[in-house]
N, C-alpha and C positions, 0 to 999 in steps of 0.2 A: 504494500500500500504506500502511495506516495506521501511525502511530507505534507503537501497541500491538502490532500484528502483527509489525512489524520487531523490537521488543524481545523478543517471544516466540521468534522464530526465532533471534535472537542468543543468547538464554539456552540454547535447546536445543543449538545448535552448540557453545557453550562447555562445557556439561556433558558432551556426548558426547565431545568431544576431550579434556577434562581427565581423565575417568574412563578413557578409552582409554590415555592416557599413564600414569596411576596403575597400571593393571593390567599394562602393559608393564614398569614398574619392578618390580612384584611378581614377575614371571617372572624378571627379571634377578637380583633378590635370592635367589630360590629356587635359581637355577643357580650363583650365586657365593658362597653362604653358607659360613662356615668349616666344614671337614669334621669330622664326628664319627667318629673312627676305631674300627676293631674292637678295637684294643688300643694301649696306650702301653707301649713296651718300652725297655729300656736297650740300648746298643750291645753289651752282653755277653749279650743274649738273655733277660734277666729281665723278666717281665710285671709292670708296676706297676698299671695300671688296664685294665679291659675296657670295651667299650661298655656293657655291662649296668651296670657301676659308675657310669659317667657319667650314664646315663639314670635309674637309680634314685636316684642322688645328687640329681639335679634334682627328682625326685618328693619326696624328703625335704625339700629346701629349700622347695619350694612348700607342703608340708603345715604347716610351722612359720610360715608367713606370707609366704615368698618376698620380694617387693619391699617388703613392709611391715616388714621387719627388715633394715636396711641396703639395699644396692642391688647390681645387676649391670649392668655397662656404663653406669652413671650413672643408671639409672631405678629409683626406689624411695624408701625412707625416708631421712631425713637424719641420724638420730642415730647408728646403728651405722655402721661404715665401708662403703665400696663394696668388696665382697669381691674383685672382680676386681683393682682397684687395690691393695688391701691385700696380697693374696697375691703379686702380681707384685713389689711392692717388697720384701716379706719374703723372697721366694725369691732375688732379686738380692743382698740383703744377706747372706743365708746363704751364697751362693756366694762372695762377697767374703771373708767371715769364714773359710771353709774354705781358700781360696787363701792368705790371709794367714798362717794357722797352718802351712800346708805350707811356707811360706818361713821359718818359725821365729819369726814375730812373735807377741806376746801376743794381739793382736787387730787387726782392720782399722783401728780408730780410732787405734791406736798408731803407725801408719805415717805418714810425711810425705806431703804433698800430691802429690809426684811419683809415689811408689809407689802411692798410692791411685788416681791417674789411670791408671796403667799397668794395674792390676788391673781397673778399670772397662772399659778398652778391651779386655780379654780376655773379659769375660763378655758384653758387648753383642752381638758376632756370634753367640754361642751362643744367646742369648735370642731374637734377631731372625731367625736363619736358620730357614727353614721346612723341617723334616725329615719332613713328611708324605709318605708314599709311596703314591700311588694304586694301584699294582700290588698291594701287600700290605695296603693300607688300614690302615697303622700309622703312629704317630708315634714316632720314636726320640730318646732323650735320652742324654746322656753320663753316666757314673758320677758325676761331680761334680754335675751337675744333679739326678740321682736322689737323691743325699745331701741336697741342699738341699730338695728336695720332701718328703723324709721329715721333715726338721726342721720345716718349715712345717706339714705335715700333723699332726704331733704337737701343735703349738701349737693348731690348730683343734679337734682331738679333745678336748683339755683344755678349751678355751673353751666348747664346746657340752655339756660334762658338768657335774658339780658339783665339779670339782677345786679345792681351796682355792688352788692356785697362780695360777689365773686368775680368782679371785672378784672382785677389784677391777676387772678389765677387763669382766667380765660386768655389774657394777654401772654402769660408765661407758656401756656399750652398752645398758643397760636390758633385759638378757636374763635370763630366769629360770634358776635352776639346772636342770640336766638339760633344757635346751631340746630336745635330741635324746637320748632315753633309751637307745636301743640302740647299743652300740659299733660294730656293723657299719654301721649307718645313719650314724654319725658319720664313719666311714672313707669311705663312699660320697659324702657331701656334700663331703668334701675333694677327691675326684676331680672333681666338677663345678666347684668353685671353681677348681681348677687349669686345667681346660680353658678356662674363660672368660678366665683370665689369659694362657694360651698364645695364644689368638686375638688378644688385645690387643697382643701384641708380635711374633708371627710374621708375616713379610712375605708378602703374597699372591704366588703364583707369577708371575714376570716383573715384579715391582714392588718398590719400596723402601718401600712403605707397608703397615702391618699391616691385618689384617681389620677393625679398628675405626678405621681412619684415624689410627693412631698415638695414639689415646686409650687410657688417661689420660696426661696430661703427667707424665713422670718422666724427668729427665735421666740418672739412674743407669742406666736400661735403654736409653737412646737414643730414647725416645718424645718427639718434639717435634712442634709444629704443622706440617702439610704445606703445600707451596706452593699446592696447590689450595684449601686453606682460606683462605689469604691472598687469592688471586686472586678467588675467588667471593664473599668477604666484601666486597671493594671494589666488585665489579660489582653486588652486591645493593643497596648503599647508593646507587649511581648510578641503579639501576633504580627504587628507591623515590622518589628525588628527581624523576625523570622522571614517575612515576605521580602524585605529589602535584601536580606542575605541570599535568599534563593534566587532573586532576580539578578543580583550581582554575580552570583556563581554561574547562572545561565549565560549572562553576557560575556563573562570571561571564557566560558567553555565553548560557547557556540557562536561567538562573534565571527562573522564571515571573513574568510581569508581569500575569497576569490578576487581576482584582479578587477580593477575598474573596467567598465566597458570602454571601447574606443570612442573617445569624445568626438562628436561631430565637428567637422571643420567650420560649418556655418549653422546658424540657428535653424533647427528642424521645423520651427513654427513660422519661419520668415515668409514662407509662401502660403501660409494659411489665409484663405479667403472667407471672412465671416459670412455666414448665411444670413438671410433676412431676419430669422428669429434671433440669431445671436446679436445682430445689430440692435434689435428691438429691446434687448436687456439694458441698453444704455440708460433708458429712462428710470429703471430701477435704481441705478447707482446715483442718479441725481436725487431721487427720492430718499435714498439712504442718507445722503449728506444733509438734506433738508431736515429730516427727522433727527439726525445726530445733533445739528445745531440747536434745534428746538429743545432737545433733551438737556443740553448743557445750560440753556437759558432757564429752563424750569428748575434744574438742579440748583443753580445759583439762587433763584428765588426761594426755593425750599430751604436752603441753608440760611438765607438771610432772615427767615421767619424766626430762627433760633435767637436772633439778637433783638429784633424790634417787635416780635409777637404778631400783632395784627396789622402792622404797617410796613411800608417800604419807603424809607426816607420821608416819613410824614404822610404819605398817601395811604388811605385806608384800603389797602389792597384786599384784605380778607373779606370785604363786603362784595367783591366781584370775582375774586379768584382765591378761595380759601386754601389754607395749607393742605388739607386732605386732598384737594383737587390737584394742586401743583405736584404733590408727591405721587399721586396716582399716575398722572401723565408722565412724570419723570421716570418712574420705574417701568411703565408700559412701553414708553418710547425706547428705553434701553434694549428691551427684548425685540421690539418691532424693527428698529433699524438694523440690528445685527441679523435678525432672522431674514429681513429683506435682502441683505447682502448675500446671505447663504442661498436663499431661493434663487436669486439672479445668477449666482455662480453655477448652480445646478442646471438652470436653463441654458446657460452659455456653453458649458463644457460638454453637455450631452451630445449635441450635433458635432462638436469638435472631435469627440471620441469616436463616434461611429461614422462620421463623414456622410451622414444621412439626414436630410431635412424632410420630416414628414409633412404631408399635406395639411395646410391650415395651421402649421406650428406657430407662425408669426402672429396669426389672429389669436391663438390661444394665449401666447405670451402677453399680448396687448390687453386682452380681455381680463386676464388675471391681475394685471397691474391696475386696471380701473376698479376691479373688485376690492383690491387692497386699499385704495384711496377711499372708497365708499365706506369700508369697514372702519378705517381710522377716523374719518370725519363723523360718521354716524355714531359710533360708540363713544367718542369724546363728547359729542353734543349731549347724548343721553346721560353721561356721567355728570356733566355740568348741571343739567336740569334736576338730577336727583339730589346732588349735594346742596343745591340752592333751594331745595324743598319745593320744586315746581312740577314734579312728575307724579307724585302720589305713590303710596306703597303698593297699590294694586298693579302698577306697571313697572316698578323698579327692577324686579328680578329679571324681567325679559328685555328691557330696553335701557335700564339705568346703570346703577353701580352695585355689583354683587358684593363688594366689600372684602374680597379675599385677595391678598397681595399677590400680584403677578397674574391673577386670573380675575380681574375686576370687571371686565366688560360684561354687559347684559347677555342673557342666554341666547337671544336672537342673533346677536353679533358673534357669539361663540360658534353657533351652528354655521353661520355664514363663513366664518374663518376656517372652520373644519372642512367645509365643502371646497373652499379655495385651496386648502392644502392637498386635498384629494385630487383636485385639478392639476396642481403642481406635480404630484407624484405621477399622474397620467402623462403629462407633457414630457417629463424627464424619462419615464419608462419607455414611451413609444419611440423616442429618439435613440435610446440605448439598446433597444430590442435587437437590432442586427448583430451587435457585438455580443450580447448575452447569449444569443442563440448559437453563435459560432464557438468553436473549440480552440480558441487562440490562447497565447501565453498570458494575455491580459484579462481574460474573461473572469477570473476570480476576483480581481480588484474591481472591475466594473460591476460584477454581481454584488459585491459587498457595498459598493457605493450606492447601488440602487436599493438594496435592502435597508440601508441606513435612511434613505429618503422615505421609504415606506414606513419605517419605524417612527420617524419624525412626524409624519402625517398622522399615523394612527394613534400615537401616544397623546396627541393633543385631544383626541376623543375622550381621554380619561377625564377631561374637564367637563364632560357632559354626563358623568356618572352620578352626580348628586342633584337633588332637587332643592326647591326653595326651603323645605323644612327638614332636609336630611340632617341627621345628628352631626354636630360640629366636629366630633372626632373622626367621623367618616369623610366629611368634607376635607379635612386636613389630610387624611390618608390619600384620597384621590388627587387632591391639589398638588401634592408633592410628586405624584407620578408625572404630572405635566412638567413642573419646574425642574425637578432633579433629573428625571430620566431624559428630558430634553437636553439640559445644559451639561450635566455631568455624565451623560450616557451616550446617546446616539449622535449628538453633535460631535463628540470626540471621534466616533467612528467615521462620520462623514468627513471631518477635517483630515483625519489620517489618510483616508482613501483618496481624497482629492489631491492633497499635497504629494503623496506618493505617485499618483498617476501623472501629475504635472512634471515631476522630475523624471519619470519614466519616459514621457513623451519628449522631453528635452534630451534624452539619451544619456542621463547622468547616473542611472542605476539599471541593473538588469531586471528583466521581467520576473524571473524566479525569485530573486532577492526581494523585490518589491512585494510580490504576492505573499511570501512567507512572513516578511516583516509586518505587513498590514494585518494579516490574520492573527499573528502572535500578539501584536499590540492591542487588537480588538479583544482578544481573550483576557489580557491583563486588565484592560479598562473595565470590561464587563464583570470580572471576578468580584470587584468591589462596587461597581457602579449600580447594579440592579438592587441588591440588598442594602447598599449604602443609602438608599432612599430613607431607610428607617431612622437614621440619626436625626432627621428633622422632626420625628414624632415622639421623642422621648417623653415629653411632658404635655402631650395634647390629649389626655384622657385615655392613653393606651396602657398596655400591660407590660409586665416585666420581660416577657418574651421579646418585645421590641427593643428593650435595652440590651438584652443579650445578643440578639442577632445584629442589631445596628452597630453596637460597639465592635463586634467581631469582624464585620465585613466593611463597614464604612471606612475604617482605618486603612483598608487595603487600597483605597483610592489614592492614598499618598505614596504607595509603593512605587508605581511607575515613574513618579515625579522625582524619585531619589537619584535617578541616573539621567535626568533631563538635560544636564549640562553637556553630556556627550551628544545628545540629539541636537542641541543648539550649535555646538561646534561643528558637527557634521553638516548641518544646514548652512552655516556661515561659509564653510569651505566651498560649497557648490557654486558660489558666485564668482570664484576665481579660477574655475577649471578651464575656461576658454574666454577669449576676448569678447565674444558675442554675448556672454552671460551678463555683461554690464547692462544689457537691456532689462534684466530682471533683478537688478540690484535691490531696488526698494521693496518689491514684493517679498524678496527673501529676507531683507532686514526686518520687515514686519513679522515674518515667520520666526525669526530669531527672538524678537521681543515676546512672541507668544510663549516660547520655551522659557524665557526668563521669568515671566509672570506666572507661568505654570508652576515653576519652582517656588517662587516667593508668595504669590497671592493665593494660588490654589493649594500648594504644598505646605509651606511654613505657616501662613496665617490660617489655612484650612485646618491643619492639625491642631493649631492653638485652641480652636473651639470645637473640636471633633469628638473627643471622648465624653462619656456621660457626665463625669464629675466636672470637667471644664465647662461643659455647656450648661450644667445646673446653675452655675454662678454667672455665666457670661451671656446666656441667651438673651437677645434683645438689647444688648449693650453695643457701644460703638466698636467693640472688638469684633463682633460679627459683621458690622458694617465695613470694617477694614478688610476682612476677608471678601465680603461681597463686592466691594468696589474694585479691588485689585484683581480678583478672579474674573468677574463678569466682563469688565472692559479690557483688563490686561491680557486675558486669554482670548475670549470670544470676540471682543471688539477689535483687538489688533488683528486677529485672524480674518475677520470680515473685511477690514481695510486692505490687508494684504491680498486677499482673493479678489477684491474689487480692482486693485491696481493691476493684477495679472490679467484680468478680463479686459480692462481698458487698453492694455498694451495690444491686444488682438483686435479690439473694436476700432481703435484709432492707430493703426500701425505706422502711418506716415507722420503723425503729429509729433513735433519735438517735445521732449520732456524737459521741463525747467526744473532740474533736480535740486536747485537751491531751495525751492519751495517745499519739496518733499523732505529734504534733509531737515529744514527748520520744523516742519510739521512733526516728523518722527521724534526728534529730540524734545520738542515742546510737549508732546503728548506723554512721553515716557517720564520726563523730569516732572511735569505737572502732576501726573498721577502719583509719583513717588512723594512729592511734597505734600500732597493732599493726605496721604496715608501717614507720613512721618510727623508732620507738624500738627495735625488735628485729630484724625480718627484714632490713631494708635494711642497717643497720650491721653486723650479724653476717655477712651475705653479703659485704660489702666486706672485712671482716677475713679471711674465708675466701679470697676472691680474692687478696688480698695473700699469704696463706700458700701458695696454689697457685703463684703466680709465683716465690716465693722458694725453695720446697722441693720442690714437686711436688704433684699432686692428692691423693695418699695422705695427706699431712700435714694438709691442710685438713679431712679427715674422720676424723682419728685421735683417739684418746682423749687423747693428749698435748696436742693443740690444744683440743679441746672441753671439757676438764676445767679450763681456766684460770679464775681468778676473774672476769676481765673478761667471759668468755662467760657465766658463771653470772649475773653482774649484768645482762647484756643480756636473758637469758631472764626474769629476775624483772621486768624493765621492761615485760614484756608485761601485767603485772597491771592497770595502769590502763586500757589499751585493751581488754583482754579483759573487764574488769568492766563498762565502759561498754557494750560490745557486748552482753554478756549482759543488762544492764538493758534495752537496746533491744528484745531478743528477748522478754523477759518483758512489757514494756509492750504490744507489738503483740499478744501472746497474750491478755493481759488485755482489751485492746480488743475483740478478736474474741469472746471469751467474753461480754463485756458486751452484745453485740448480741442474745444469747439470754437471758442470765441476769438482767440488770438491767431494771427496769421503766422505762417512759417517764414522766419527771416533768414534761414540758412541759404548759402549759395547752392546752386544746383549740384555741385560736386562734393559738398560737405556731407559726411556720413551722419546718420541719425544718432549714433552713439560714438563718442570719441574712443577709438580702440587704442589699446596699449601697443607701442611699437615693438612687438615681439612676434616672431613667426609662430603660427599655430602649430606647425609640425614639430618645432623645437620644444614648445610647451608641452605637447602631448608626450614626446619622448621622455622629458624630465619627469612628468607625472607618472608614467608607467614605471620608470626606474625607481621612483620613490615608493 
């Protein structure tokens, strides 16, 4: 049996077993999710909340931005508090205050440490004891707790209104006045917040661990890290060390010693004639840059809200473009422009690979582009109407704001986008079909490339697996199928296959080497990538099985990144193998940047927040944002830009490349991203982590902590990095525009690329001898 066939069988077995386990975990999560009761009642028989209140409260929360305004169970925006942690701590403190006054004290703070400890010991069993009765489907609370719930509920009803008493807090949280206009809706959202906090403290039946694995950390209520969190964190580190050792051994043992192929004397793609559909992808790349620039502008606006709250340099921006909306669009545009670059690359290279232009292919490419524009404009308009309370709850789920980070668009637009992705798969597949049907040396790479496009398209369908009232634990389970398996799964496969095929087409690697390398890399990625999804679910109402499997396999995602420097060096060398490779210098440099940020952003910062114990304290802090920014743009954004430049080289082969603009863009983007991480996100995250360890998770996300002068200074220190980054984006946009708008000023005899004065034959001989 050939090596290629063995790798294909191994990959198939890995994917089947991994997805089988992932689906099994989903069934466990469904069975063991925190109960949503018919009613919440007091021991005296008074009904505080009904299931309708809890469900409609969640709808209200989603319509105002959901996870884009604060967070629930740690997932969401970083500026406003985590509502679960905030409610839980406020409720505990309200109970302590009531008990202290019952004992005749002026306040809880006026008691000595011994009495304070005694009162804490009284409330902890009440908060942690699970009073859910399956027979009556109710949760029962004591009169004391009911009083505390009323106090906290009144605070939130004031906060989400235009009450002057909480105006300063709204400013700190970047919330507009009357975020929730109707009083009844405000009451309902307090019911939902209470239920998420109840699940965070109430112990599972037959266990001493809460539904959220004792998250958030809050010593006042008795929420501390679990023994399983410690145990599986240690195991995961050992598992990672073993994986890195095995991969290093494999690399040392099986590194290819076969000689380099004979480097072509001239560019093999020099005579490529773009087909009509390939040329039609140009508009996608213009769209990529427009969305990229808009994302940067919205990112700057979102960051500025951390300083001025509801305003931008004195202008009441929150009345027209609230924080929850700017952050929604900022995060969505990050995915949209990167995905658009990758979709365009697939549409461009498919006819290039096969040399076949299917009938009506150009029409399909143009039609898909129009659909993408309609989806972006339509979904963004619906989200604005929802957040501004102009759409109504009855229409919000379908056309407004779903409230789930990265999957915020309404269900109608989700279905529309899914259909668009299926059209993309069809267009790419029909162009690749002649190659996939043939038995050539490259058919395995092309087949894997197509399978990755199918997976990218189908996995977005996981976002359709929940309904408006699906349990929040199951929504999180399916949501991370979309986010994680897209970004940290099959996008990796697509990228590996595309880059390998491009180097193969340029004659820089042999077909067998490329095929084996791509298949092996895919197996390594998928070994941790599929079950690695679970590390996002540790504290979202899931079970200990998620901790065990997530810790064991998500850490394997770091393993292939341990040797990423070798990949970066190998990629960098390819630009020097022949003079004509200067044409591809900047696409390759962006690929090198991908390797660097894979190591730093995805690898180092990813492992920082990967283990259960680390994530227990760091989830939802700026340390996770450090990983998110450096991995999402550093890896996938840089790759999207590199692929765009490669495609543009073929679409506009005769256009002169003003490399100074590309050089400036490349370094501005990379240095700007580095400064953003080092000057703001990382130190702010470290300060927050210290605050968590000293006081509890609630404090690190509180207005008391975030409104400190030091925090404001760190936010302002984003300006140099953000400015450089924006300059880089503008430079690459100007460069792309110049390919169409500026005339060629070269003399008729001047070459497109200034070649080095070295004979190609001599260079080839030296390379072979080396």
